[in-house]
C-alpha positions in Angstrom: 11.8 -8.7 -8.7 10.7 -10.7 -5.7 13.7 -13.0 -5.9 16.1 -10.1 -6.1 14.6 -8.3 -3.1 16.2 -8.9 0.3 13.0 -7.9 2.1 9.2 -8.1 1.5 8.1 -5.6 -0.9 4.8 -3.7 -1.5 2.9 -3.0 -4.7 3.8 0.6 -4.3 7.6 -0.5 -4.1 7.1 -2.3 -7.4 5.3 0.5 -9.1 8.1 3.0 -8.1 10.5 0.7 -9.9 8.7 -0.5 -13.1 6.5 1.4 -15.6 3.2 -0.5 -15.6 -0.4 0.0 -15.1 -1.4 -0.2 -11.4 -4.4 -2.5 -12.1 -1.9 -4.8 -13.9 0.5 -4.9 -11.2 -2.1 -5.8 -8.5 -3.6 -8.4 -10.8 -0.1 -10.0 -11.4 0.6 -10.0 -7.6 -2.8 -11.7 -6.9 -1.9 -14.3 -9.5 1.5 -14.9 -8.1 0.1 -15.3 -4.6 -2.7 -17.8 -5.8 -0.2 -19.8 -7.6 2.3 -20.0 -4.7 5.0 -18.0 -6.4 5.0 -15.3 -3.7 3.8 -15.1 -0.2 1.8 -12.3 1.3 3.3 -10.8 4.4 1.2 -8.7 6.8 3.0 -6.5 9.3 -0.4 -5.1 10.8 0.2 -1.7 9.3 -2.5 -1.9 6.4 0.3 -2.4 3.8 0.5 -5.9 2.1 4.0 -7.0 1.3 5.3 -9.9 -0.8 8.3 -12.1 -1.0 9.4 -15.0 -3.0 8.1 -18.4 -1.9 11.5 -19.8 -2.8 13.2 -18.2 0.1 13.9 -20.5 3.2 11.2 -20.3 5.9 12.0 -17.3 8.2 10.4 -14.6 10.3 10.8 -10.8 10.5 12.1 -8.3 13.0 10.3 -4.9 12.4 11.5 -1.7 14.1 8.6 0.5 15.0 10.7 3.6 14.7 12.7 3.5 11.4 10.6 0.6 9.9 13.8 -1.4 9.2 12.9 -5.0 8.5 15.4 -8.0 9.2 14.9 -11.7 8.8 15.3 -14.1 11.6 15.4 -17.8 11.5 14.0 -19.9 14.4 14.3 -23.5 15.2 10.5 -24.2 15.3 10.4 -28.0 15.9 10.2 -27.7 19.6 7.7 -24.6 19.7 5.4 -26.1 17.2 5.4 -29.7 18.6 4.7 -28.1 22.1 1.8 -26.0 20.9 0.3 -29.1 19.2 1.0 -31.3 22.3 -0.5 -28.8 24.7 -3.6 -27.6 22.8 -4.4 -30.6 20.4 -4.2 -28.1 17.5 -2.6 -29.2 14.3 -0.8 -26.3 12.8 -0.7 -26.3 9.1 1.1 -22.9 8.5 2.1 -19.9 10.5 3.5 -16.4 10.3 5.4 -14.7 13.1 6.7 -11.3 13.1 8.5 -9.4 16.1 8.0 -5.7 16.6 10.3 -3.6 18.6 13.3 -1.2 18.3 16.4 -1.9 16.3 19.9 -1.3 17.8 20.2 2.0 16.1 16.8 3.3 17.2 17.5 2.3 20.8 20.6 4.2 20.9 19.1 7.4 19.3 
């Protein structure tokens, strides 16, 4: 299910598509996260979402109005090296989401 989904999905998304016990779904998701099969994504809205760890590294554009999510790839070498050089901080991982209005909502 995680590999087939183009966008991060929530536990409630999974529950709407499969017949399974809610506790079982949450337990399996936790197991997948701890084993590195899926990544947990937080859009700051209190809903945890998940996507396959096999996908290429990317970030998200989230529309504040319609909640559409698009992936965006960023050349991060310069950015991450600059942060390390300017702060002395060694980045081990990161998550970056952009919030705003998609083209459709801007024109509405």
